[in-house]
RORO-580833 format. One line per field, with one value per residue (C-alpha): x, y, z; residue in one letter. Coordinates in pm, 1 decimal. Layout:
x	c(X	...)
y	c(Y	...)
z	c(Z	...)
residu	c(A	...)
***
This chain:
x	c(17801.1	18065.9	18286.8	18100.7	18368.9	18781.4	18991.9	19351.9	19494.9	19858.1	20061.4	20287.8	20411.2	20424.1	19989.6	19964.3	19971.2	20258.2	20416.9	20452.1	20448.3	20267.4	20454.1	20109.9	20002.8	20133.8	19919.6	19610.7	19386.9	19554.2	19466.6	19077.3	19020.1	19180.4	18932.4	18629.5	18715.0	18749.4	18368.4	18268.8	18451.2	18296.6	17909.0	17961.6	18005.6	18238.8	18311.8	18682.5	18867.8	19186.1	19451.6	19767.8	20032.5	20399.5	20534.0	20455.9	20660.5	20752.1	20881.0	21015.5	20794.4	20514.7	20254.9	20198.7	19942.1	19957.5	19894.8	19784.8	19519.0	19631.5	19914.5	20111.3	20261.9	20335.5	20505.3	20814.0	21093.0	20882.4	20939.6	20539.5	20579.0	20259.6	20052.9	19986.4	19855.5	19636.4	19447.6	19294.5	19313.8	19014.0	19133.7	18862.3	18912.7	19271.5	19212.9	18932.4	19173.1	19453.5	19229.3	19185.9	19486.9	19638.6	19354.9	19467.4	19795.4	19874.5	20212.2	19966.1	19963.3	20101.8	20460.2	20702.9	20647.2	20950.1	20758.5	20499.7	20467.3	20175.4	20413.2	20330.4	20191.3	19931.9	19944.8	19867.4	19504.2	19476.7	19507.2	19243.7	19010.0	19011.0	18956.9	18616.1	18542.4	18656.2	18515.4	18627.6	18913.8	19170.7	19345.6	19693.3	19891.6	20207.5	20303.2	20543.4	20782.2	20553.3	20378.0	20077.1	19865.4	19953.3	19913.7	19512.5	19464.6	19492.4	19260.5	19027.2	19088.8	19056.3	18655.0	18574.3	18680.7	18433.6	18161.7	18213.5	18221.8	17940.9	18165.4	18092.9	18430.6	18599.4	18963.0	19176.9	19488.4	19844.4	20074.5	20200.9	20277.5	20539.2	20900.8	21031.9	20792.4	21023.6	21400.3	21376.3	21197.7	21303.3	21494.2	21497.8	21291.0	21229.5	21023.1	20886.8	20726.1	20493.7	20380.9	20356.3	20077.6	19905.8	19839.5	19805.5	19499.3	19375.0	19322.2	19172.3	18936.1	18809.2	18852.7	18960.5	19106.9	19253.5	19518.8	19662.7	19831.3	19937.4	20166.7	20548.0	20745.7	21062.9	20801.8	20732.5	21021.7	21156.8	20902.8	20986.9	20608.0	20551.4	20156.7	20109.2	20071.6	19880.3	19624.3	19622.9	19522.9	19258.2	19142.6	19113.9	18852.5	18655.5	18669.2	18358.1	18192.8	18095.1	18250.9	18175.3	18509.8	18586.3	18851.6	18890.8	19289.5	19617.4	19891.8	20280.4	20411.0	20631.8	20765.9	20599.0	20234.7	19938.6	19664.0	19287.7	18955.0	18690.9	18552.3	18213.7	18003.2	17794.9	17432.1	17229.2	16953.3	16680.5	16874.3	16946.0	16604.7	16502.5	16688.1	16634.2	16329.9	16284.5	16595.4	16378.3	16067.7	16267.5	16460.8	16245.1	15887.9	15857.1	15765.0	15976.2	15863.5	15961.5	16333.9	16326.9	16670.6	16613.7	16624.2	16331.3	16272.0	16147.1	15950.5	15719.1	15717.0	15462.7	15524.3	15513.2	15823.8	15952.1	16204.8	16365.5	16602.3	16892.2	17124.4	17409.0	17285.4	16958.1	16605.1	16517.9	16162.2	16027.2	15723.7	15609.8	15357.5	15230.0	15113.0	15143.6	14952.8	15141.3	15128.6	15529.1	15790.9	15997.2	15626.9	15555.6	15924.4	15907.7	15609.2	15712.4	16141.0	15822.3	15693.8	15908.2	16119.0	15835.2	15478.8	15649.6	15481.8	15735.1	15976.8	15982.0	16030.9	16425.3	16569.3	16789.2	17082.2	17030.4	17014.3	17351.1	17369.0	17090.9	17165.8	16864.3	16765.1	16460.7	16266.9	16075.6	15792.0	15748.2	15387.2	15277.9	15157.8	14937.8	15076.4	14906.6	15161.7	15534.5	15684.7	15692.2	15835.9	16241.5	16317.3	16631.9	16427.4	16077.3	15890.5	15523.1	15183.1	14918.1	14588.0	14225.5	13888.7	13829.8	14080.1	14364.4	14722.4	15037.8	15382.9	15719.6	16024.1	16307.0	16659.8	16625.3	16852.7	16685.7	16476.7	16577.7	16339.9	15999.5	15793.6	15967.8	15912.9	15469.5	15449.6	15578.4	15371.9	15081.1	15188.9	15180.1	14801.9	14685.9	14612.0	14538.9	14672.2	14370.6	14224.4	14205.8	14445.1	14641.3	14942.5	15104.9	15474.6	15663.2	16069.8	16198.5	16492.1	16705.7	16861.0	17096.3)
y	c(6019.8	5986.8	6228.7	6562.9	6723.6	6777.0	6949.2	6982.8	7238.9	7411.0	7588.2	7879.3	8082.2	8372.0	8353.3	8473.2	8890.9	8917.5	8716.4	8730.3	9157.1	9175.8	8946.6	8720.3	8934.5	8748.8	8435.2	8593.6	8338.6	8104.7	8317.3	8381.9	8043.5	7932.5	8209.5	7977.5	7696.5	7803.3	8030.6	7630.0	7476.9	7799.5	7700.4	7311.0	7433.9	7075.9	6953.1	6863.9	6971.9	6637.5	6838.5	6630.5	6782.1	6703.7	6885.0	6743.1	6487.5	6205.7	5830.1	5620.3	5300.9	5458.8	5753.9	6003.1	6181.8	6483.9	6400.2	6591.4	6864.5	7152.3	7266.1	7600.2	7773.6	8102.4	8231.0	8365.3	8146.8	8357.3	8662.8	8710.8	8634.0	8809.7	8522.7	8264.7	7963.8	7772.3	7470.4	7203.3	6887.7	6612.6	6349.6	6134.2	6120.6	6059.3	5780.0	5591.6	5634.4	5463.7	5205.4	5071.7	5062.5	4910.8	4681.4	4594.1	4566.4	4913.1	5155.0	5446.6	5622.6	5940.6	5829.1	6060.9	6410.1	6600.1	6842.5	6946.8	7298.2	7363.1	7366.5	7607.2	7267.2	7293.7	7694.9	7843.1	7641.8	7759.5	8088.7	8126.4	7911.0	8056.2	8408.7	8232.3	7998.0	8018.0	7669.0	7374.4	7150.7	6963.5	6650.0	6695.2	6416.3	6371.7	6120.2	5826.4	5645.6	5371.8	5260.0	5460.6	5203.8	5196.4	5579.5	5513.0	5247.3	5497.0	5687.7	5448.4	5400.3	5773.5	5734.1	5422.6	5647.3	5970.1	5714.0	5562.3	5861.1	6010.2	6324.4	6672.4	6635.8	6778.9	6660.2	6925.2	6756.6	6965.0	6975.6	7185.3	7052.5	6991.3	7226.7	7198.7	7423.8	7730.7	7777.2	8037.7	7810.0	7652.6	7343.5	7459.6	7284.4	6930.1	6822.9	6578.1	6888.7	6992.5	6680.8	6579.1	6895.5	6814.8	6514.8	6560.0	6772.6	6602.9	6284.8	6447.0	6695.5	6383.2	6231.8	5898.8	5831.8	5524.6	5620.5	5832.2	5471.1	5402.8	5706.4	5636.8	5691.0	5777.1	6013.1	6157.5	6200.5	6377.6	6624.9	6729.9	6727.1	6807.4	6683.4	6328.1	6111.2	6388.0	6322.7	5984.3	5975.6	6185.4	5949.6	5640.5	5793.6	5804.9	5479.7	5337.0	5643.5	5829.1	6125.9	6501.8	6686.1	7084.5	7242.2	7582.9	7683.1	7567.2	7840.9	7802.1	8153.3	8055.2	7771.2	7569.9	7434.0	7517.0	7338.3	7387.7	7161.2	7050.1	6702.7	6629.5	6339.1	6246.6	6226.3	5903.1	5973.2	5978.2	6226.1	6415.8	6441.1	6567.5	6832.4	6936.3	6973.8	7197.6	7436.1	7511.7	7518.8	7742.1	7946.6	8022.5	7870.0	7680.8	7305.2	7041.3	6858.4	6482.4	6444.3	6166.0	6066.6	5901.8	5494.7	5304.0	5237.8	5628.3	5572.4	5307.7	5217.0	5382.9	5398.2	5605.1	5829.5	6029.9	6353.3	6421.1	6746.9	6780.4	7128.6	7069.5	6706.8	6895.6	6783.2	7077.9	6902.5	6582.4	6520.5	6232.9	6003.6	5626.3	5501.1	5603.3	5912.6	5956.4	5774.9	5753.6	5723.8	6060.5	6304.4	6118.3	6277.2	6602.8	6672.5	6548.7	6757.2	7066.9	7007.4	6911.5	7207.4	7490.9	7300.8	7102.0	7301.7	7280.9	7514.8	7820.7	7712.2	7669.2	7933.8	7934.8	7959.1	7692.2	7471.6	7359.5	7227.6	7026.2	6649.5	6518.2	6153.3	6016.9	5704.9	5465.3	5242.5	4878.4	4776.9	4854.1	4432.9	4397.5	4254.1	4197.0	4278.3	4530.0	4211.0	4187.3	4544.2	4633.1	4933.4	4944.2	4750.4	4860.8	5191.1	5166.8	5287.7	5370.8	5389.1	5421.1	5325.4	5667.7	5676.7	5875.9	5749.6	5809.1	5705.4	5639.9	5582.4	5326.6	5393.3	5714.6	5889.7	5878.1	5602.0	5315.4	5102.9	5020.6	5133.4	5473.1	5391.7	5346.7	5640.4	5906.4	5755.2	5799.1	6133.1	6249.3	6100.0	6298.7	5905.5	5877.8	5554.4	5509.6	5461.5	5083.3	5152.7	4899.6	4822.0	4802.5	4723.1	4842.3	4852.0	5083.4	5135.1	5442.3	5698.0	5901.0)
z	c(10190.3	9893.8	9757.3	9670.2	9388.5	9342.5	9182.7	8973.6	9113.4	9061.7	9358.4	9245.4	9501.4	9284.0	9201.1	9603.7	9532.6	9838.8	9723.5	9307.4	9401.6	9070.8	8844.8	8965.4	8671.5	8411.1	8482.2	8533.6	8331.8	8619.7	8941.3	8738.6	8715.2	9120.2	9188.8	9034.9	9205.1	9500.8	9518.1	9371.4	9714.7	9903.6	9778.3	9886.8	10228.8	10308.4	10649.2	10543.9	10238.0	10155.0	10021.2	9876.1	9850.5	9661.5	9847.4	10210.4	10337.4	10153.5	10188.7	9928.2	10039.0	10215.6	10235.9	10527.9	10632.6	10887.3	11262.8	11546.3	11629.7	11398.3	11216.4	11092.7	10819.8	10602.1	10292.3	10486.8	10315.9	10014.3	10137.4	10305.2	10598.7	10681.0	10502.6	10808.8	10854.4	11151.6	10960.7	11248.5	11071.7	11046.0	11344.4	11292.5	10908.4	10952.2	11147.0	10988.8	10656.5	10830.0	10990.5	10690.5	10569.0	10824.5	10767.5	10359.1	10517.1	10278.5	10349.7	10536.7	10785.2	11007.4	11093.2	11070.7	11034.8	10906.0	10775.7	11038.1	10914.7	10600.7	10274.0	9965.7	9794.6	10091.2	10150.4	9793.0	9755.1	10123.1	10038.5	9738.5	9936.4	10248.7	10089.0	9999.5	10299.3	10634.8	10740.9	10729.5	10890.5	10660.7	10598.9	10474.7	10292.9	10053.3	9804.8	9787.0	9560.5	9518.3	9235.2	9002.3	9080.0	9478.7	9469.3	9297.5	9579.0	9811.1	9640.7	9709.1	10047.0	10108.0	9935.7	10184.6	10460.3	10348.7	10285.9	10564.1	10803.7	10597.0	10529.9	10327.0	10163.2	9875.9	9778.2	9600.5	9458.7	9405.1	9181.9	8883.4	8572.0	8321.6	8458.2	8113.6	7854.2	7800.1	7723.7	7979.8	8261.1	8603.2	8432.1	8063.9	7800.8	7668.5	7433.8	7653.2	7868.9	7591.8	7531.3	7886.2	7939.2	7636.9	7718.1	8069.7	7986.9	7763.3	8002.3	8312.6	8041.8	7971.6	8341.6	8176.6	8468.4	8415.1	8182.4	8448.0	8561.7	8209.4	8134.5	8165.6	8450.6	8264.7	8019.9	8329.4	8492.9	8172.5	8128.2	8498.5	8632.4	8946.1	9098.1	8843.9	9183.3	9296.1	9072.9	9086.2	9387.8	9291.7	9065.4	9310.0	9496.1	9172.4	9105.6	8937.6	8909.8	8600.5	8681.5	8478.6	8430.6	8300.7	8216.1	8334.9	8235.1	8088.3	8082.7	8073.4	8014.6	8326.1	8192.2	8381.8	8329.4	8522.1	8475.2	8623.3	8641.1	8854.9	8880.6	9016.3	9021.3	8679.3	8813.1	8714.5	8458.3	8703.1	8907.0	8649.8	8532.4	8850.6	8884.8	8524.5	8582.4	8902.7	8717.1	8459.7	8618.0	8866.1	8650.1	8359.6	8500.1	8255.1	8352.3	8162.2	7849.9	7858.4	7695.6	7416.0	7485.4	7858.0	7935.0	7809.1	8171.6	8224.0	7862.0	7956.1	8319.2	8557.8	8940.2	9196.8	9271.0	9551.8	9466.3	9790.4	9842.8	10069.1	10102.1	10293.5	10500.3	10581.5	10421.1	10156.5	10064.0	9980.1	9748.7	9621.4	9496.9	9622.8	9314.8	8884.7	8805.2	8506.4	8163.0	8218.3	8543.7	8332.4	8386.3	8746.5	8801.8	8649.8	8871.4	9194.5	9109.0	9044.6	9388.4	9611.3	9521.9	9508.2	9730.7	9997.1	10289.3	10536.7	10362.0	10137.1	9763.4	9656.3	9533.2	9203.3	9368.9	9589.7	9306.2	9230.8	9596.6	9651.2	9705.1	9500.8	9584.6	9326.2	9494.5	9287.2	9435.4	9393.6	9377.7	9807.2	9937.1	10242.0	10611.2	10914.8	11168.8	11252.1	11223.1	10854.9	10823.3	10806.6	10838.2	10588.9	10366.4	10367.9	10313.4	10536.5	10400.9	10723.0	10535.9	10796.6	10614.1	10547.8	10306.8	10518.2	10391.7	10557.0	10428.3	10498.0	10321.1	10398.7	10527.9	10613.1	10891.9	11206.4	11177.1	11382.2	11461.9	11268.3	11618.1	11493.1	11099.1	11155.9	11407.5	11164.7	10860.5	11136.3	11184.8	10818.5	10765.7	11079.9	11203.6	11546.1	11772.5	11875.0	11536.0	11331.3	11086.2	10814.1	10664.8	10349.3	10264.8	9917.9	9803.8	9697.8	9423.8	9470.7	9219.2	9384.9)
residu	c(X	X	X	X	X	X	X	X	X	X	X	X	X	X	X	X	X	X	X	X	X	X	X	X	X	X	X	X	X	X	X	X	X	X	X	X	X	X	X	X	X	X	X	X	X	X	X	X	X	X	X	X	X	X	X	X	X	X	X	X	X	X	X	X	X	X	X	X	X	X	X	X	X	X	X	X	X	X	X	X	X	X	X	X	X	X	X	X	X	X	X	X	X	X	X	X	X	X	X	X	X	X	X	X	X	X	X	X	X	X	X	X	X	X	X	X	X	X	X	X	X	X	X	X	X	X	X	X	X	X	X	X	X	X	X	X	X	X	X	X	X	X	X	X	X	X	X	X	X	X	X	X	X	X	X	X	X	X	X	X	X	X	X	X	X	X	X	X	X	X	X	X	X	X	X	X	X	X	X	X	X	X	X	X	X	X	X	X	X	X	X	X	X	X	X	X	X	X	X	X	X	X	X	X	X	X	X	X	X	X	X	X	X	X	X	X	X	X	X	X	X	X	X	X	X	X	X	X	X	X	X	X	X	X	X	X	X	X	X	X	X	X	X	X	X	X	X	X	X	X	X	X	X	X	X	X	X	X	X	X	X	X	X	X	X	X	X	X	X	X	X	X	X	X	X	X	X	X	X	X	X	X	X	X	X	X	X	X	X	X	X	X	X	X	X	X	X	X	X	X	X	X	X	X	X	X	X	X	X	X	X	X	X	X	X	X	X	X	X	X	X	X	X	X	X	X	X	X	X	X	X	X	X	X	X	X	X	X	X	X	X	X	X	X	X	X	X	X	X	X	X	X	X	X	X	X	X	X	X	X	X	X	X	X	X	X	X	X	X	X	X	X	X	X	X	X	X	X	X	X	X	X	X	X	X	X	X	X	X	X	X	X	X	X	X	X	X	X	X	X	X	X	X	X	X	X	X	X	X	X	X	X	X	X	X	X	X	X	X	X	X	X	X	X	X	X	X	X	X	X	X	X	X	X	X	X)
***
């Protein structure tokens, strides 16, 4: 499963009330944005949260990932020892990331552990998250003195590891912006400070991740930025995917820039149409009209289509049509999205609050062809239709989790069609184009 979402967040300890002791209210906009992010993470229910922190162990020529089973930390150095953390590491994901790095001869691993206790760049995001979500392991990693391109490449490797383990994961790129925004700030003022904050908020607000690598490193140094390399790693994790960015806030009242943004995968046009359809029906009680700005295939092609819904990895509904029943594919998807979300007899209708949590697949069926034996099937490539002379039919899509053999595939299709093993039946196979 690809990365669920990522978030750009700052890490000033003062926004933790036990540390700020009231002074945190001066950046209340940042606090409210942080709470929104934490609630989104709770809604996503990730198995793992990957936190990239500029204050974790950092080496000039090596990316360090924290090793071991767990780690602890507190805000004792900020006069709040009562605020403590005890976090479990996702050792399997760490091993997979370092394995990919070894394969690529890339300088990343768990060697060296100079700072085993959790740092504030990790704990500030966790403080907000743990107020909303108690589950999920973490992966903690630092930055390096290597190039921005190397940081981007690390993000690509992390994404590959997440996908290969089918891990429900989010990424938190922890980092403040410029530290030179005001004369009274911790590092004074430099004209590059406001320039950096304006530029980085524009780039992140557009998810123009390719521009991150083009920032001049001397310019970033003069701005005294903190999180740029964190953001570049996060950008690498989205390589090759369309991303929807949302900017929540930017503040500079302390002389340090705090920016908060979220990043979610931009949905395929077919999936987006299915989501629009079920949202319109569930929230407004209205069947969606076919939008006019769809790709030509949706407006002019006719085909059967299945809409499958999953929530937290579990099936939440699946209904479709074997062949075309509507004037165009768009209407086919609109109708089947409504049916999958409200009329699948195996499930209660989807509730409005569940919609943001749904993972939606749309399978467009190619024309079925007759086959004479199981040897002509392949569970990864072909779906199967089992039919009887009296018109009963059962269908199973290809490449489904837990369906590993042709025999299993045909057996399940027969069950769905109410067809007994002793009855005469005919087989057809078909391929699909899967949109997710």
